C-alpha positions in Angstrom: 147.0 71.9 105.0 144.0 72.1 106.7 144.0 74.4 109.9 144.2 72.7 112.7 145.8 75.5 114.5 144.1 75.1 117.5 143.3 71.6 118.2 141.7 72.7 121.2 138.9 74.4 119.1 135.5 72.9 119.4 133.5 73.2 116.1 129.7 73.5 117.6 126.4 73.1 116.9 125.0 75.0 113.6 125.2 78.7 114.2 123.7 79.7 110.9 121.7 77.6 108.5 120.3 79.3 104.7 117.6 77.3 103.4 116.7 77.3 99.8 117.3 81.0 99.3 116.6 82.5 96.1 117.1 86.2 95.1 116.6 87.9 91.8 116.7 91.5 90.4 114.2 92.2 87.7 114.8 89.2 85.9 118.2 88.4 86.5 118.8 85.2 89.2 121.7 85.9 91.1 121.2 83.2 93.6 118.8 80.0 93.1 118.0 77.7 95.8 121.0 77.8 98.0 121.4 76.0 101.1 124.2 75.5 103.6 125.3 75.9 106.9 127.8 77.4 109.2 128.9 75.8 112.5 129.8 77.8 116.1 133.7 78.4 116.0 134.5 77.3 112.5 136.2 79.4 109.7 133.7 79.2 106.6 134.7 80.1 103.0 132.7 80.7 100.2 134.2 81.0 96.7 133.4 80.8 93.1 134.3 83.2 90.1 132.9 86.9 89.9 129.3 87.1 89.4 128.9 84.0 91.1 126.7 85.6 93.7 128.8 85.5 96.8 128.5 89.0 98.0 124.6 88.9 97.4 124.6 85.6 99.7 126.3 87.7 102.4 124.0 90.5 101.7 120.6 88.2 102.6 122.7 86.8 105.6 122.9 90.6 107.3 119.6 91.7 106.0 120.6 94.2 103.1 119.0 92.4 100.5 115.8 90.3 101.0 115.4 87.0 99.3 112.4 86.1 97.6 112.5 82.6 98.8 113.8 80.6 101.6 115.0 81.4 105.6 117.5 82.1 107.4 118.1 80.8 110.7 120.3 82.3 113.0 121.2 81.2 116.8 117.8 79.1 116.9 115.5 81.8 115.4 114.4 81.8 111.8 113.8 84.5 109.2 112.0 85.0 106.0 114.0 88.5 106.3 116.8 89.5 108.4 117.1 93.5 108.8 120.3 94.8 109.0 119.8 96.5 112.6 118.3 93.1 113.9 121.4 91.1 112.3 123.5 93.5 114.0 122.0 93.5 117.6 122.1 89.4 117.1 125.7 89.7 116.7 126.3 89.7 112.6 129.1 92.0 111.8 130.2 92.3 108.2 133.5 93.9 106.2 133.0 95.2 103.1 135.0 94.8 99.4 135.5 98.6 99.3 137.1 100.0 102.3 134.2 101.7 104.2 136.0 103.8 107.1 135.7 107.5 108.2 139.1 108.3 106.7 139.8 111.8 108.0 138.9 110.0 112.0 141.6 108.4 113.9 142.1 104.8 113.8 141.0 104.9 117.4 137.8 106.7 116.7 136.9 104.5 113.5 137.0 101.2 115.6 135.1 103.2 118.7 132.4 103.6 116.0 131.9 99.5 115.9 131.1 100.0 119.8 127.7 102.0 118.9 125.7 99.2 119.4 127.2 98.6 122.8 126.5 101.9 124.1 123.6 102.5 126.3 123.7 106.1 127.0 122.3 108.3 124.4 124.0 110.8 122.4 122.8 113.6 124.8 124.6 112.1 127.8 127.4 111.4 125.4 127.7 115.2 124.6 127.9 116.1 128.1 130.3 113.4 128.8 129.3 112.9 132.4 128.5 110.4 135.1 127.5 107.0 134.2 128.3 107.9 130.4 132.0 109.0 131.3 132.3 105.2 132.8 130.8 103.6 130.0 133.1 105.5 127.7 136.1 104.4 129.9 134.9 100.7 129.6 134.2 100.9 125.9 137.5 102.6 125.2 139.3 99.6 127.1 137.7 97.2 124.9 139.3 99.0 121.7 142.5 99.5 123.0 142.6 95.6 123.5 141.6 95.4 119.6 144.4 97.5 118.5 146.7 95.8 120.4 145.4 92.5 119.2 145.8 93.9 115.5 149.1 95.4 116.4 148.1 99.1 115.5 149.0 100.8 118.7 151.6 103.0 116.6 148.8 104.1 114.4 146.2 104.6 116.9 146.2 108.3 116.6 146.4 108.6 112.6 144.0 109.6 110.3 142.7 106.3 108.6 143.1 108.1 105.3 146.8 108.3 105.6 147.5 104.7 106.3 148.8 101.9 103.6 145.9 100.1 102.3 146.7 96.6 104.7 146.6 98.6 107.3 143.5 100.1 106.4 141.8 96.6 105.9 143.2 95.8 109.5 141.0 98.8 111.1 137.8 97.8 109.7 138.5 94.1 110.7 138.8 96.0 113.9 135.9 97.9 113.7 133.6 94.7 113.2 135.4 93.1 116.0 134.3 96.0 118.5 130.9 94.9 117.8 132.0 91.8 119.8 130.3 89.7 116.9 128.9 86.1 117.2 129.1 85.5 113.3 131.9 87.8 111.2 131.3 88.3 107.5 134.3 89.1 105.8 133.5 90.5 101.9 137.4 89.8 100.3 139.5 90.9 103.1 142.4 90.2 101.4 141.3 91.6 98.0 144.3 94.0 96.3 146.9 92.9 99.4 150.5 92.0 98.3 151.8 88.5 99.7 152.9 90.0 103.0 149.6 91.5 103.8 147.9 88.9 102.9 149.8 86.6 105.2 149.2 89.2 108.1 145.7 89.2 107.6 145.3 85.6 107.4 147.0 85.2 110.7 144.5 87.6 112.2 141.6 85.9 110.9 143.2 82.6 112.4 143.6 84.5 115.7 140.4 86.5 115.8 138.7 82.7 115.2 141.1 81.3 118.2 141.3 83.6 120.7 137.5 85.2 120.5 135.9 82.2 119.3 134.4 84.0 116.6 132.5 82.3 113.8 133.6 83.6 110.6 132.5 83.3 107.0 134.5 84.9 104.5 134.5 85.4 100.5 138.0 85.0 99.1 139.5 84.6 95.9 142.9 83.1 96.6 142.5 79.5 96.6 145.7 79.1 98.7 144.2 80.9 101.3 141.0 79.2 101.3 142.8 75.8 101.3 144.8 76.6 104.5 142.2 78.4 106.7 139.0 77.2 105.9 137.4 74.0 107.9 134.5 74.0 105.2 134.1 75.5 101.4 130.7 76.1 100.0 131.3 76.9 96.1 129.1 79.1 94.0 128.7 79.4 90.1 126.4 81.7 88.4 124.3 81.6 91.6 124.3 78.3 92.1 126.2 76.1 94.6 128.0 73.3 93.0 130.1 72.1 95.8 130.0 71.9 99.6 132.5 70.1 102.1 136.0 70.0 103.5 139.0 71.6 101.5 140.1 68.7 100.4 137.2 67.6 99.1 136.0 70.7 97.2 139.4 70.5 95.6 138.8 67.1 94.1 135.1 68.0 93.1 135.0 67.9 89.5 132.4 70.4 89.1 134.3 72.6 91.2 137.6 72.3 88.9 135.8 72.8 85.6 133.9 75.8 87.0 136.8 77.5 89.0 140.2 75.9 89.6 140.7 75.1 86.2 140.1 78.4 85.1 142.5 80.0 88.0 145.0 77.4 87.7 
């Protein structure tokens, strides 16, 4: 099934285009001449075997890595190198394979850290907790409470993240990324290490984020069933090269993809 979960959802113009990106570390080529685009409001999956260059690709998009060749076009601006802070300010948020939360802090406080870019008052005023800052803090907290409700984690909002089950921690990490109100959300294996039930929950939340917030999503995922169910389009990498790009059905029928990936997995 392809996901027509919201028939009214409009796929828009191109939001992100990576063009002829090549990346090497020393003599090792991580990515070779990769081009693909992502349209506003779509869910775009990147798949491929381990070592295919999927995470490296996301790292180029949000400025963690600097590709040797190619350009990245986002929201009408073209960059040779994206910078992480610039990416964040422009509305690109990211989650990671390994949970990068503050384990001793509560769910609420972890998600609040995602609002940092939106906060105008400086740290000094925040420390004093006065005047305009107090109002701003309450406005941010309201946004965060909305995300907590949306992700159905109200019952653990005060719990330190380190004490929560893995699947819920991943949900908190998604919440922190959403707190930045991104236009483009990069999800690096959001379902890695999850059981079936946790995966189903996460799938539902990803679809809901896409529907309700209108967020454009790029996700790396190993579970082919998940990818085929929730993606609008899929790009396939193998050893740092693009070997397939299209709808889930087109990719599933692509012989290069079957040889490289599906044939091994199934």
